[in-house]
mmCIF file of the N, C-alpha and C atoms, coordinates in Angstrom:
data_MODEL
# 
_entry.id   MODEL 
# 
loop_
_atom_site.group_PDB 
_atom_site.id 
_atom_site.type_symbol 
_atom_site.label_atom_id 
_atom_site.label_alt_id 
_atom_site.label_comp_id 
_atom_site.label_asym_id 
_atom_site.label_entity_id 
_atom_site.label_seq_id 
_atom_site.pdbx_PDB_ins_code 
_atom_site.Cartn_x 
_atom_site.Cartn_y 
_atom_site.Cartn_z 
_atom_site.occupancy 
_atom_site.B_iso_or_equiv 
_atom_site.pdbx_formal_charge 
_atom_site.auth_seq_id 
_atom_site.auth_comp_id 
_atom_site.auth_asym_id 
_atom_site.auth_atom_id 
_atom_site.pdbx_PDB_model_num 
ATOM 1   N N  . MET A 1 1  ? 91.492  67.258  103.831 1.00 0.00 ? 1  MET A N  1 
ATOM 2   C CA . MET A 1 1  ? 92.194  66.403  104.639 1.00 0.00 ? 1  MET A CA 1 
ATOM 3   C C  . MET A 1 1  ? 91.836  66.493  106.065 1.00 0.00 ? 1  MET A C  1 
ATOM 4   N N  . ASP A 1 2  ? 91.590  65.153  106.852 1.00 0.00 ? 2  ASP A N  1 
ATOM 5   C CA . ASP A 1 2  ? 91.233  65.413  108.204 1.00 0.00 ? 2  ASP A CA 1 
ATOM 6   C C  . ASP A 1 2  ? 92.413  66.005  109.244 1.00 0.00 ? 2  ASP A C  1 
ATOM 7   N N  . LYS A 1 3  ? 91.829  66.707  109.847 1.00 0.00 ? 3  LYS A N  1 
ATOM 8   C CA . LYS A 1 3  ? 92.669  67.327  110.981 1.00 0.00 ? 3  LYS A CA 1 
ATOM 9   C C  . LYS A 1 3  ? 93.715  66.696  111.859 1.00 0.00 ? 3  LYS A C  1 
ATOM 10  N N  . ALA A 1 4  ? 93.085  65.298  112.187 1.00 0.00 ? 4  ALA A N  1 
ATOM 11  C CA . ALA A 1 4  ? 93.855  64.231  112.985 1.00 0.00 ? 4  ALA A CA 1 
ATOM 12  C C  . ALA A 1 4  ? 95.083  63.944  112.116 1.00 0.00 ? 4  ALA A C  1 
ATOM 13  N N  . VAL A 1 5  ? 94.485  63.742  110.796 1.00 0.00 ? 5  VAL A N  1 
ATOM 14  C CA . VAL A 1 5  ? 95.663  63.126  109.825 1.00 0.00 ? 5  VAL A CA 1 
ATOM 15  C C  . VAL A 1 5  ? 96.944  64.201  109.714 1.00 0.00 ? 5  VAL A C  1 
ATOM 16  N N  . ARG A 1 6  ? 96.153  65.353  109.396 1.00 0.00 ? 6  ARG A N  1 
ATOM 17  C CA . ARG A 1 6  ? 97.461  66.315  109.236 1.00 0.00 ? 6  ARG A CA 1 
ATOM 18  C C  . ARG A 1 6  ? 98.411  66.875  110.315 1.00 0.00 ? 6  ARG A C  1 
ATOM 19  N N  . GLY A 1 7  ? 98.138  66.400  111.525 1.00 0.00 ? 7  GLY A N  1 
ATOM 20  C CA . GLY A 1 7  ? 99.180  66.444  112.304 1.00 0.00 ? 7  GLY A CA 1 
ATOM 21  C C  . GLY A 1 7  ? 98.503  67.919  113.318 1.00 0.00 ? 7  GLY A C  1 
ATOM 22  N N  . SER A 1 8  ? 99.645  68.659  113.487 1.00 0.00 ? 8  SER A N  1 
ATOM 23  C CA . SER A 1 8  ? 99.579  69.731  114.630 1.00 0.00 ? 8  SER A CA 1 
ATOM 24  C C  . SER A 1 8  ? 98.404  70.595  113.978 1.00 0.00 ? 8  SER A C  1 
ATOM 25  N N  . ARG A 1 9  ? 97.749  71.179  114.682 1.00 0.00 ? 9  ARG A N  1 
ATOM 26  C CA . ARG A 1 9  ? 96.481  72.536  114.176 1.00 0.00 ? 9  ARG A CA 1 
ATOM 27  C C  . ARG A 1 9  ? 97.019  73.676  114.346 1.00 0.00 ? 9  ARG A C  1 
ATOM 28  N N  . THR A 1 10 ? 96.491  74.906  113.763 1.00 0.00 ? 10 THR A N  1 
ATOM 29  C CA . THR A 1 10 ? 97.290  76.044  113.719 1.00 0.00 ? 10 THR A CA 1 
ATOM 30  C C  . THR A 1 10 ? 95.796  76.757  114.477 1.00 0.00 ? 10 THR A C  1 
ATOM 31  N N  . GLY A 1 11 ? 96.002  77.728  115.613 1.00 0.00 ? 11 GLY A N  1 
ATOM 32  C CA . GLY A 1 11 ? 95.227  78.749  115.761 1.00 0.00 ? 11 GLY A CA 1 
ATOM 33  C C  . GLY A 1 11 ? 95.220  80.120  115.475 1.00 0.00 ? 11 GLY A C  1 
ATOM 34  N N  . GLN A 1 12 ? 94.171  80.806  115.211 1.00 0.00 ? 12 GLN A N  1 
ATOM 35  C CA . GLN A 1 12 ? 94.302  82.000  114.729 1.00 0.00 ? 12 GLN A CA 1 
ATOM 36  C C  . GLN A 1 12 ? 93.607  83.236  115.493 1.00 0.00 ? 12 GLN A C  1 
ATOM 37  N N  . MET A 1 13 ? 94.349  84.256  115.834 1.00 0.00 ? 13 MET A N  1 
ATOM 38  C CA . MET A 1 13 ? 93.845  85.479  116.785 1.00 0.00 ? 13 MET A CA 1 
ATOM 39  C C  . MET A 1 13 ? 93.580  86.520  115.862 1.00 0.00 ? 13 MET A C  1 
ATOM 40  N N  . ASN A 1 14 ? 92.439  87.254  115.305 1.00 0.00 ? 14 ASN A N  1 
ATOM 41  C CA . ASN A 1 14 ? 92.345  88.472  114.713 1.00 0.00 ? 14 ASN A CA 1 
ATOM 42  C C  . ASN A 1 14 ? 91.872  89.495  115.493 1.00 0.00 ? 14 ASN A C  1 
ATOM 43  N N  . ILE A 1 15 ? 92.833  90.488  115.361 1.00 0.00 ? 15 ILE A N  1 
ATOM 44  C CA . ILE A 1 15 ? 92.758  91.648  116.565 1.00 0.00 ? 15 ILE A CA 1 
ATOM 45  C C  . ILE A 1 15 ? 92.314  92.943  115.639 1.00 0.00 ? 15 ILE A C  1 
ATOM 46  N N  . MET A 1 16 ? 91.172  93.353  115.994 1.00 0.00 ? 16 MET A N  1 
ATOM 47  C CA . MET A 1 16 ? 90.531  94.348  115.170 1.00 0.00 ? 16 MET A CA 1 
ATOM 48  C C  . MET A 1 16 ? 91.180  95.950  115.690 1.00 0.00 ? 16 MET A C  1 
ATOM 49  N N  . ASP A 1 17 ? 91.680  96.804  115.109 1.00 0.00 ? 17 ASP A N  1 
ATOM 50  C CA . ASP A 1 17 ? 92.314  97.774  115.609 1.00 0.00 ? 17 ASP A CA 1 
ATOM 51  C C  . ASP A 1 17 ? 92.182  99.063  115.062 1.00 0.00 ? 17 ASP A C  1 
ATOM 52  N N  . ARG A 1 18 ? 92.551  100.167 115.000 1.00 0.00 ? 18 ARG A N  1 
ATOM 53  C CA . ARG A 1 18 ? 92.685  101.385 114.198 1.00 0.00 ? 18 ARG A CA 1 
ATOM 54  C C  . ARG A 1 18 ? 93.100  101.163 112.748 1.00 0.00 ? 18 ARG A C  1 
ATOM 55  N N  . SER A 1 19 ? 94.170  100.138 112.682 1.00 0.00 ? 19 SER A N  1 
ATOM 56  C CA . SER A 1 19 ? 94.690  99.879  111.280 1.00 0.00 ? 19 SER A CA 1 
ATOM 57  C C  . SER A 1 19 ? 94.060  99.037  110.633 1.00 0.00 ? 19 SER A C  1 
ATOM 58  N N  . GLY A 1 20 ? 92.823  98.572  111.118 1.00 0.00 ? 20 GLY A N  1 
ATOM 59  C CA . GLY A 1 20 ? 92.068  97.414  110.629 1.00 0.00 ? 20 GLY A CA 1 
ATOM 60  C C  . GLY A 1 20 ? 92.267  96.241  111.192 1.00 0.00 ? 20 GLY A C  1 
ATOM 61  N N  . HIS A 1 21 ? 93.091  95.382  110.987 1.00 0.00 ? 21 HIS A N  1 
ATOM 62  C CA . HIS A 1 21 ? 93.411  94.158  111.865 1.00 0.00 ? 21 HIS A CA 1 
ATOM 63  C C  . HIS A 1 21 ? 94.681  93.904  111.984 1.00 0.00 ? 21 HIS A C  1 
ATOM 64  N N  . LYS A 1 22 ? 95.245  92.942  112.995 1.00 0.00 ? 22 LYS A N  1 
ATOM 65  C CA . LYS A 1 22 ? 96.554  92.169  112.940 1.00 0.00 ? 22 LYS A CA 1 
ATOM 66  C C  . LYS A 1 22 ? 96.108  90.818  112.953 1.00 0.00 ? 22 LYS A C  1 
ATOM 67  N N  . GLU A 1 23 ? 96.734  90.042  112.442 1.00 0.00 ? 23 GLU A N  1 
ATOM 68  C CA . GLU A 1 23 ? 96.781  88.431  112.861 1.00 0.00 ? 23 GLU A CA 1 
ATOM 69  C C  . GLU A 1 23 ? 97.756  87.735  113.415 1.00 0.00 ? 23 GLU A C  1 
ATOM 70  N N  . LEU A 1 24 ? 97.635  86.784  114.718 1.00 0.00 ? 24 LEU A N  1 
ATOM 71  C CA . LEU A 1 24 ? 98.452  86.261  115.350 1.00 0.00 ? 24 LEU A CA 1 
ATOM 72  C C  . LEU A 1 24 ? 97.902  84.800  115.294 1.00 0.00 ? 24 LEU A C  1 
ATOM 73  N N  . THR A 1 25 ? 99.075  83.871  115.064 1.00 0.00 ? 25 THR A N  1 
ATOM 74  C CA . THR A 1 25 ? 98.668  82.502  114.612 1.00 0.00 ? 25 THR A CA 1 
ATOM 75  C C  . THR A 1 25 ? 99.528  81.865  115.882 1.00 0.00 ? 25 THR A C  1 
ATOM 76  N N  . TRP A 1 26 ? 99.176  80.486  116.042 1.00 0.00 ? 26 TRP A N  1 
ATOM 77  C CA . TRP A 1 26 ? 100.037 79.611  116.864 1.00 0.00 ? 26 TRP A CA 1 
ATOM 78  C C  . TRP A 1 26 ? 99.634  78.241  116.559 1.00 0.00 ? 26 TRP A C  1 
ATOM 79  N N  . ASP A 1 27 ? 100.866 77.305  116.957 1.00 0.00 ? 27 ASP A N  1 
ATOM 80  C CA . ASP A 1 27 ? 100.513 75.751  116.653 1.00 0.00 ? 27 ASP A CA 1 
ATOM 81  C C  . ASP A 1 27 ? 100.405 75.409  117.981 1.00 0.00 ? 27 ASP A C  1 
ATOM 82  N N  . THR A 1 28 ? 99.187  74.680  117.942 1.00 0.00 ? 28 THR A N  1 
ATOM 83  C CA . THR A 1 28 ? 98.581  74.271  119.107 1.00 0.00 ? 28 THR A CA 1 
ATOM 84  C C  . THR A 1 28 ? 99.481  73.262  119.651 1.00 0.00 ? 28 THR A C  1 
ATOM 85  N N  . GLU A 1 29 ? 100.691 72.599  119.156 1.00 0.00 ? 29 GLU A N  1 
ATOM 86  C CA . GLU A 1 29 ? 101.573 71.828  119.990 1.00 0.00 ? 29 GLU A CA 1 
ATOM 87  C C  . GLU A 1 29 ? 102.914 72.567  120.430 1.00 0.00 ? 29 GLU A C  1 
ATOM 88  N N  . LYS A 1 30 ? 103.187 73.633  120.172 1.00 0.00 ? 30 LYS A N  1 
ATOM 89  C CA . LYS A 1 30 ? 104.411 74.429  120.535 1.00 0.00 ? 30 LYS A CA 1 
ATOM 90  C C  . LYS A 1 30 ? 103.895 75.377  121.794 1.00 0.00 ? 30 LYS A C  1 
ATOM 91  N N  . LEU A 1 31 ? 104.201 75.200  122.762 1.00 0.00 ? 31 LEU A N  1 
ATOM 92  C CA . LEU A 1 31 ? 103.998 75.956  124.008 1.00 0.00 ? 31 LEU A CA 1 
ATOM 93  C C  . LEU A 1 31 ? 104.420 77.184  124.063 1.00 0.00 ? 31 LEU A C  1 
ATOM 94  N N  . GLU A 1 32 ? 105.621 77.382  123.290 1.00 0.00 ? 32 GLU A N  1 
ATOM 95  C CA . GLU A 1 32 ? 105.931 78.826  123.477 1.00 0.00 ? 32 GLU A CA 1 
ATOM 96  C C  . GLU A 1 32 ? 104.964 79.837  122.909 1.00 0.00 ? 32 GLU A C  1 
ATOM 97  N N  . GLU A 1 33 ? 104.591 79.355  121.594 1.00 0.00 ? 33 GLU A N  1 
ATOM 98  C CA . GLU A 1 33 ? 103.542 80.064  120.714 1.00 0.00 ? 33 GLU A CA 1 
ATOM 99  C C  . GLU A 1 33 ? 102.257 80.219  121.379 1.00 0.00 ? 33 GLU A C  1 
ATOM 100 N N  . ILE A 1 34 ? 101.878 79.210  122.298 1.00 0.00 ? 34 ILE A N  1 
ATOM 101 C CA . ILE A 1 34 ? 100.598 79.049  122.827 1.00 0.00 ? 34 ILE A CA 1 
ATOM 102 C C  . ILE A 1 34 ? 100.884 80.306  124.015 1.00 0.00 ? 34 ILE A C  1 
ATOM 103 N N  . LEU A 1 35 ? 101.731 80.189  124.770 1.00 0.00 ? 35 LEU A N  1 
ATOM 104 C CA . LEU A 1 35 ? 101.918 81.244  125.765 1.00 0.00 ? 35 LEU A CA 1 
ATOM 105 C C  . LEU A 1 35 ? 102.037 82.758  125.192 1.00 0.00 ? 35 LEU A C  1 
ATOM 106 N N  . GLU A 1 36 ? 102.584 82.890  124.211 1.00 0.00 ? 36 GLU A N  1 
ATOM 107 C CA . GLU A 1 36 ? 102.631 84.139  123.491 1.00 0.00 ? 36 GLU A CA 1 
ATOM 108 C C  . GLU A 1 36 ? 101.235 84.724  123.061 1.00 0.00 ? 36 GLU A C  1 
ATOM 109 N N  . ALA A 1 37 ? 100.408 83.839  122.670 1.00 0.00 ? 37 ALA A N  1 
ATOM 110 C CA . ALA A 1 37 ? 99.026  84.399  121.940 1.00 0.00 ? 37 ALA A CA 1 
ATOM 111 C C  . ALA A 1 37 ? 98.162  84.198  123.705 1.00 0.00 ? 37 ALA A C  1 
ATOM 112 N N  . GLN A 1 38 ? 98.021  83.471  124.551 1.00 0.00 ? 38 GLN A N  1 
ATOM 113 C CA . GLN A 1 38 ? 97.569  83.650  125.515 1.00 0.00 ? 38 GLN A CA 1 
ATOM 114 C C  . GLN A 1 38 ? 97.977  85.050  126.389 1.00 0.00 ? 38 GLN A C  1 
ATOM 115 N N  . GLN A 1 39 ? 99.231  85.482  126.296 1.00 0.00 ? 39 GLN A N  1 
ATOM 116 C CA . GLN A 1 39 ? 99.726  86.619  126.981 1.00 0.00 ? 39 GLN A CA 1 
ATOM 117 C C  . GLN A 1 39 ? 99.040  87.900  126.110 1.00 0.00 ? 39 GLN A C  1 
ATOM 118 N N  . THR A 1 40 ? 98.994  87.527  124.831 1.00 0.00 ? 40 THR A N  1 
ATOM 119 C CA . THR A 1 40 ? 98.257  88.660  124.217 1.00 0.00 ? 40 THR A CA 1 
ATOM 120 C C  . THR A 1 40 ? 96.887  88.821  124.440 1.00 0.00 ? 40 THR A C  1 
ATOM 121 N N  . PHE A 1 41 ? 96.213  87.802  124.255 1.00 0.00 ? 41 PHE A N  1 
ATOM 122 C CA . PHE A 1 41 ? 94.773  87.542  124.622 1.00 0.00 ? 41 PHE A CA 1 
ATOM 123 C C  . PHE A 1 41 ? 94.384  88.049  126.133 1.00 0.00 ? 41 PHE A C  1 
ATOM 124 N N  . ASP A 1 42 ? 95.294  87.844  127.123 1.00 0.00 ? 42 ASP A N  1 
ATOM 125 C CA . ASP A 1 42 ? 94.889  88.467  128.362 1.00 0.00 ? 42 ASP A CA 1 
ATOM 126 C C  . ASP A 1 42 ? 94.976  90.119  128.637 1.00 0.00 ? 42 ASP A C  1 
ATOM 127 N N  . ALA A 1 43 ? 96.322  90.595  127.714 1.00 0.00 ? 43 ALA A N  1 
ATOM 128 C CA . ALA A 1 43 ? 96.457  92.083  127.683 1.00 0.00 ? 43 ALA A CA 1 
ATOM 129 C C  . ALA A 1 43 ? 95.407  92.727  127.103 1.00 0.00 ? 43 ALA A C  1 
ATOM 130 N N  . LEU A 1 44 ? 95.016  92.265  125.934 1.00 0.00 ? 44 LEU A N  1 
ATOM 131 C CA . LEU A 1 44 ? 93.666  92.841  125.154 1.00 0.00 ? 44 LEU A CA 1 
ATOM 132 C C  . LEU A 1 44 ? 92.396  92.698  126.044 1.00 0.00 ? 44 LEU A C  1 
ATOM 133 N N  . MET A 1 45 ? 92.245  91.415  126.862 1.00 0.00 ? 45 MET A N  1 
ATOM 134 C CA . MET A 1 45 ? 90.918  91.583  127.439 1.00 0.00 ? 45 MET A CA 1 
ATOM 135 C C  . MET A 1 45 ? 91.280  92.780  128.667 1.00 0.00 ? 45 MET A C  1 
ATOM 136 N N  . ARG A 1 46 ? 92.109  92.863  129.403 1.00 0.00 ? 46 ARG A N  1 
ATOM 137 C CA . ARG A 1 46 ? 92.606  93.946  130.248 1.00 0.00 ? 46 ARG A CA 1 
ATOM 138 C C  . ARG A 1 46 ? 92.081  95.139  129.782 1.00 0.00 ? 46 ARG A C  1 
ATOM 139 N N  . LYS A 1 47 ? 92.425  95.449  128.339 1.00 0.00 ? 47 LYS A N  1 
ATOM 140 C CA . LYS A 1 47 ? 92.312  96.625  127.953 1.00 0.00 ? 47 LYS A CA 1 
ATOM 141 C C  . LYS A 1 47 ? 90.696  96.969  127.357 1.00 0.00 ? 47 LYS A C  1 
ATOM 142 N N  . GLY A 1 48 ? 89.746  95.907  127.747 1.00 0.00 ? 48 GLY A N  1 
ATOM 143 C CA . GLY A 1 48 ? 88.712  96.114  127.406 1.00 0.00 ? 48 GLY A CA 1 
ATOM 144 C C  . GLY A 1 48 ? 88.041  95.393  126.143 1.00 0.00 ? 48 GLY A C  1 
ATOM 145 N N  . TYR A 1 49 ? 88.828  94.568  125.514 1.00 0.00 ? 49 TYR A N  1 
ATOM 146 C CA . TYR A 1 49 ? 88.340  94.105  124.233 1.00 0.00 ? 49 TYR A CA 1 
ATOM 147 C C  . TYR A 1 49 ? 87.503  92.897  124.596 1.00 0.00 ? 49 TYR A C  1 
ATOM 148 N N  . THR A 1 50 ? 86.559  92.502  123.684 1.00 0.00 ? 50 THR A N  1 
ATOM 149 C CA . THR A 1 50 ? 85.928  91.552  123.681 1.00 0.00 ? 50 THR A CA 1 
ATOM 150 C C  . THR A 1 50 ? 86.254  90.479  122.955 1.00 0.00 ? 50 THR A C  1 
ATOM 151 N N  . ALA A 1 51 ? 86.027  89.409  123.027 1.00 0.00 ? 51 ALA A N  1 
ATOM 152 C CA . ALA A 1 51 ? 86.546  88.182  122.110 1.00 0.00 ? 51 ALA A CA 1 
ATOM 153 C C  . ALA A 1 51 ? 85.524  87.079  121.761 1.00 0.00 ? 51 ALA A C  1 
ATOM 154 N N  . PHE A 1 52 ? 85.552  86.768  120.594 1.00 0.00 ? 52 PHE A N  1 
ATOM 155 C CA . PHE A 1 52 ? 84.534  85.549  119.979 1.00 0.00 ? 52 PHE A CA 1 
ATOM 156 C C  . PHE A 1 52 ? 85.587  84.427  119.464 1.00 0.00 ? 52 PHE A C  1 
ATOM 157 N N  . GLY A 1 53 ? 85.023  83.237  119.526 1.00 0.00 ? 53 GLY A N  1 
ATOM 158 C CA . GLY A 1 53 ? 85.883  82.343  118.776 1.00 0.00 ? 53 GLY A CA 1 
ATOM 159 C C  . GLY A 1 53 ? 84.896  81.031  118.566 1.00 0.00 ? 53 GLY A C  1 
ATOM 160 N N  . SER A 1 54 ? 85.728  80.038  117.895 1.00 0.00 ? 54 SER A N  1 
ATOM 161 C CA . SER A 1 54 ? 85.189  78.753  117.571 1.00 0.00 ? 54 SER A CA 1 
ATOM 162 C C  . SER A 1 54 ? 86.394  78.003  117.388 1.00 0.00 ? 54 SER A C  1 
ATOM 163 N N  . LYS A 1 55 ? 85.965  76.567  117.738 1.00 0.00 ? 55 LYS A N  1 
ATOM 164 C CA . LYS A 1 55 ? 87.080  75.370  117.403 1.00 0.00 ? 55 LYS A CA 1 
ATOM 165 C C  . LYS A 1 55 ? 87.208  75.125  116.058 1.00 0.00 ? 55 LYS A C  1 
ATOM 166 N N  . ASP A 1 56 ? 86.253  75.498  115.112 1.00 0.00 ? 56 ASP A N  1 
ATOM 167 C CA . ASP A 1 56 ? 86.313  75.441  113.798 1.00 0.00 ? 56 ASP A CA 1 
ATOM 168 C C  . ASP A 1 56 ? 86.148  76.778  112.962 1.00 0.00 ? 56 ASP A C  1 
ATOM 169 N N  . LYS A 1 57 ? 86.869  77.072  112.015 1.00 0.00 ? 57 LYS A N  1 
ATOM 170 C CA . LYS A 1 57 ? 86.557  78.302  111.436 1.00 0.00 ? 57 LYS A CA 1 
ATOM 171 C C  . LYS A 1 57 ? 85.242  78.429  110.869 1.00 0.00 ? 57 LYS A C  1 
ATOM 172 N N  . ALA A 1 58 ? 84.678  77.558  110.653 1.00 0.00 ? 58 ALA A N  1 
ATOM 173 C CA . ALA A 1 58 ? 83.527  77.185  109.810 1.00 0.00 ? 58 ALA A CA 1 
ATOM 174 C C  . ALA A 1 58 ? 81.982  77.463  110.628 1.00 0.00 ? 58 ALA A C  1 
ATOM 175 N N  . GLU A 1 59 ? 82.377  77.297  112.102 1.00 0.00 ? 59 GLU A N  1 
ATOM 176 C CA . GLU A 1 59 ? 81.513  77.414  113.079 1.00 0.00 ? 59 GLU A CA 1 
ATOM 177 C C  . GLU A 1 59 ? 81.098  78.824  113.363 1.00 0.00 ? 59 GLU A C  1 
ATOM 178 N N  . THR A 1 60 ? 79.929  78.991  113.902 1.00 0.00 ? 60 THR A N  1 
ATOM 179 C CA . THR A 1 60 ? 79.455  80.392  114.397 1.00 0.00 ? 60 THR A CA 1 
ATOM 180 C C  . THR A 1 60 ? 80.422  80.559  115.664 1.00 0.00 ? 60 THR A C  1 
ATOM 181 N N  . LYS A 1 61 ? 80.997  81.780  115.591 1.00 0.00 ? 61 LYS A N  1 
ATOM 182 C CA . LYS A 1 61 ? 81.864  82.285  116.980 1.00 0.00 ? 61 LYS A CA 1 
ATOM 183 C C  . LYS A 1 61 ? 80.888  82.542  118.201 1.00 0.00 ? 61 LYS A C  1 
ATOM 184 N N  . ARG A 1 62 ? 81.147  82.262  119.143 1.00 0.00 ? 62 ARG A N  1 
ATOM 185 C CA . ARG A 1 62 ? 80.725  82.529  120.604 1.00 0.00 ? 62 ARG A CA 1 
ATOM 186 C C  . ARG A 1 62 ? 81.540  83.461  121.404 1.00 0.00 ? 62 ARG A C  1 
ATOM 187 N N  . LEU A 1 63 ? 80.879  84.020  122.212 1.00 0.00 ? 63 LEU A N  1 
ATOM 188 C CA . LEU A 1 63 ? 81.422  84.850  123.210 1.00 0.00 ? 63 LEU A CA 1 
ATOM 189 C C  . LEU A 1 63 ? 82.729  84.026  124.037 1.00 0.00 ? 63 LEU A C  1 
ATOM 190 N N  . VAL A 1 64 ? 83.950  84.472  124.192 1.00 0.00 ? 64 VAL A N  1 
ATOM 191 C CA . VAL A 1 64 ? 84.824  83.813  124.880 1.00 0.00 ? 64 VAL A CA 1 
ATOM 192 C C  . VAL A 1 64 ? 85.369  84.665  126.015 1.00 0.00 ? 64 VAL A C  1 
ATOM 193 N N  . ARG A 1 65 ? 85.476  84.055  127.183 1.00 0.00 ? 65 ARG A N  1 
ATOM 194 C CA . ARG A 1 65 ? 86.190  85.197  128.283 1.00 0.00 ? 65 ARG A CA 1 
ATOM 195 C C  . ARG A 1 65 ? 87.524  84.786  128.803 1.00 0.00 ? 65 ARG A C  1 
ATOM 196 N N  . GLU A 1 66 ? 87.735  83.485  128.162 1.00 0.00 ? 66 GLU A N  1 
ATOM 197 C CA . GLU A 1 66 ? 89.125  82.669  128.724 1.00 0.00 ? 66 GLU A CA 1 
ATOM 198 C C  . GLU A 1 66 ? 89.854  82.266  127.340 1.00 0.00 ? 66 GLU A C  1 
ATOM 199 N N  . PHE A 1 67 ? 91.276  82.311  127.034 1.00 0.00 ? 67 PHE A N  1 
ATOM 200 C CA . PHE A 1 67 ? 91.824  82.027  126.347 1.00 0.00 ? 67 PHE A CA 1 
ATOM 201 C C  . PHE A 1 67 ? 91.685  80.342  126.281 1.00 0.00 ? 67 PHE A C  1 
ATOM 202 N N  . ASP A 1 68 ? 91.491  80.013  125.122 1.00 0.00 ? 68 ASP A N  1 
ATOM 203 C CA . ASP A 1 68 ? 91.394  78.255  124.855 1.00 0.00 ? 68 ASP A CA 1 
ATOM 204 C C  . ASP A 1 68 ? 92.444  77.951  123.532 1.00 0.00 ? 68 ASP A C  1 
ATOM 205 N N  . PRO A 1 69 ? 93.733  77.707  123.848 1.00 0.00 ? 69 PRO A N  1 
ATOM 206 C CA . PRO A 1 69 ? 94.565  77.161  122.698 1.00 0.00 ? 69 PRO A CA 1 
ATOM 207 C C  . PRO A 1 69 ? 93.841  76.252  121.648 1.00 0.00 ? 69 PRO A C  1 
ATOM 208 N N  . THR A 1 70 ? 92.937  75.524  121.928 1.00 0.00 ? 70 THR A N  1 
ATOM 209 C CA . THR A 1 70 ? 92.216  74.743  120.981 1.00 0.00 ? 70 THR A CA 1 
ATOM 210 C C  . THR A 1 70 ? 91.371  75.490  120.096 1.00 0.00 ? 70 THR A C  1 
ATOM 211 N N  . MET A 1 71 ? 91.069  76.591  120.189 1.00 0.00 ? 71 MET A N  1 
ATOM 212 C CA . MET A 1 71 ? 90.021  77.426  119.190 1.00 0.00 ? 71 MET A CA 1 
ATOM 213 C C  . MET A 1 71 ? 90.914  77.600  118.023 1.00 0.00 ? 71 MET A C  1 
ATOM 214 N N  . GLU A 1 72 ? 90.177  77.263  116.662 1.00 0.00 ? 72 GLU A N  1 
ATOM 215 C CA . GLU A 1 72 ? 90.724  77.372  115.799 1.00 0.00 ? 72 GLU A CA 1 
ATOM 216 C C  . GLU A 1 72 ? 90.898  78.751  115.305 1.00 0.00 ? 72 GLU A C  1 
ATOM 217 N N  . GLU A 1 73 ? 89.781  79.769  115.708 1.00 0.00 ? 73 GLU A N  1 
ATOM 218 C CA . GLU A 1 73 ? 89.734  81.060  114.997 1.00 0.00 ? 73 GLU A CA 1 
ATOM 219 C C  . GLU A 1 73 ? 89.261  81.620  116.420 1.00 0.00 ? 73 GLU A C  1 
ATOM 220 N N  . MET A 1 74 ? 89.717  83.070  116.558 1.00 0.00 ? 74 MET A N  1 
ATOM 221 C CA . MET A 1 74 ? 89.379  84.104  117.274 1.00 0.00 ? 74 MET A CA 1 
ATOM 222 C C  . MET A 1 74 ? 89.264  85.419  116.851 1.00 0.00 ? 74 MET A C  1 
ATOM 223 N N  . VAL A 1 75 ? 88.170  85.988  117.327 1.00 0.00 ? 75 VAL A N  1 
ATOM 224 C CA . VAL A 1 75 ? 88.257  87.673  116.880 1.00 0.00 ? 75 VAL A CA 1 
ATOM 225 C C  . VAL A 1 75 ? 88.186  88.512  118.044 1.00 0.00 ? 75 VAL A C  1 
ATOM 226 N N  . LEU A 1 76 ? 88.895  89.579  118.227 1.00 0.00 ? 76 LEU A N  1 
ATOM 227 C CA . LEU A 1 76 ? 89.114  90.208  119.273 1.00 0.00 ? 76 LEU A CA 1 
ATOM 228 C C  . LEU A 1 76 ? 88.739  91.458  118.679 1.00 0.00 ? 76 LEU A C  1 
ATOM 229 N N  . VAL A 1 77 ? 87.695  92.379  119.442 1.00 0.00 ? 77 VAL A N  1 
ATOM 230 C CA . VAL A 1 77 ? 87.180  93.576  119.013 1.00 0.00 ? 77 VAL A CA 1 
ATOM 231 C C  . VAL A 1 77 ? 87.284  94.548  120.389 1.00 0.00 ? 77 VAL A C  1 
ATOM 232 N N  . PRO A 1 78 ? 87.909  95.916  119.833 1.00 0.00 ? 78 PRO A N  1 
ATOM 233 C CA . PRO A 1 78 ? 88.254  96.730  120.917 1.00 0.00 ? 78 PRO A CA 1 
ATOM 234 C C  . PRO A 1 78 ? 86.733  97.313  121.582 1.00 0.00 ? 78 PRO A C  1 
ATOM 235 N N  . LYS A 1 79 ? 86.877  97.831  122.831 1.00 0.00 ? 79 LYS A N  1 
ATOM 236 C CA . LYS A 1 79 ? 85.660  98.604  123.236 1.00 0.00 ? 79 LYS A CA 1 
ATOM 237 C C  . LYS A 1 79 ? 84.980  99.590  122.615 1.00 0.00 ? 79 LYS A C  1 
ATOM 238 N N  . THR A 1 80 ? 84.126  99.742  122.119 1.00 0.00 ? 80 THR A N  1 
ATOM 239 C CA . THR A 1 80 ? 83.435  100.746 121.410 1.00 0.00 ? 80 THR A CA 1 
ATOM 240 C C  . THR A 1 80 ? 82.866  102.102 122.152 1.00 0.00 ? 80 THR A C  1 
ATOM 241 N N  . VAL A 1 81 ? 83.011  102.992 121.688 1.00 0.00 ? 81 VAL A N  1 
ATOM 242 C CA . VAL A 1 81 ? 82.533  104.063 122.508 1.00 0.00 ? 81 VAL A CA 1 
ATOM 243 C C  . VAL A 1 81 ? 81.486  104.874 121.921 1.00 0.00 ? 81 VAL A C  1 
ATOM 244 N N  . GLY A 1 82 ? 80.402  104.926 122.363 1.00 0.00 ? 82 GLY A N  1 
ATOM 245 C CA . GLY A 1 82 ? 79.368  105.895 121.755 1.00 0.00 ? 82 GLY A CA 1 
ATOM 246 C C  . GLY A 1 82 ? 79.582  107.274 121.872 1.00 0.00 ? 82 GLY A C  1 
ATOM 247 N N  . GLY A 1 83 ? 78.875  107.906 120.952 1.00 0.00 ? 83 GLY A N  1 
ATOM 248 C CA . GLY A 1 83 ? 79.216  109.493 121.155 1.00 0.00 ? 83 GLY A CA 1 
ATOM 249 C C  . GLY A 1 83 ? 78.424  110.134 120.097 1.00 0.00 ? 83 GLY A C  1 
# 
């Protein structure tokens, strides 16, 4: 079904961590959910995470430096430490 016909879209943030990963979703038409997702994104970026995302889940992910609520999927990866 076409996304425009379906109505509101949902964004998804997959956050990789020691437990595996956590998932945060938001409705692109609900400001409160967008703000929560943006706060989470900003906090993780300050901790050194790297973000990748795409407007459509099927697209190749690209490096993301700022939160974009219209992205359908994001993956946040913690800073890796060599050793």
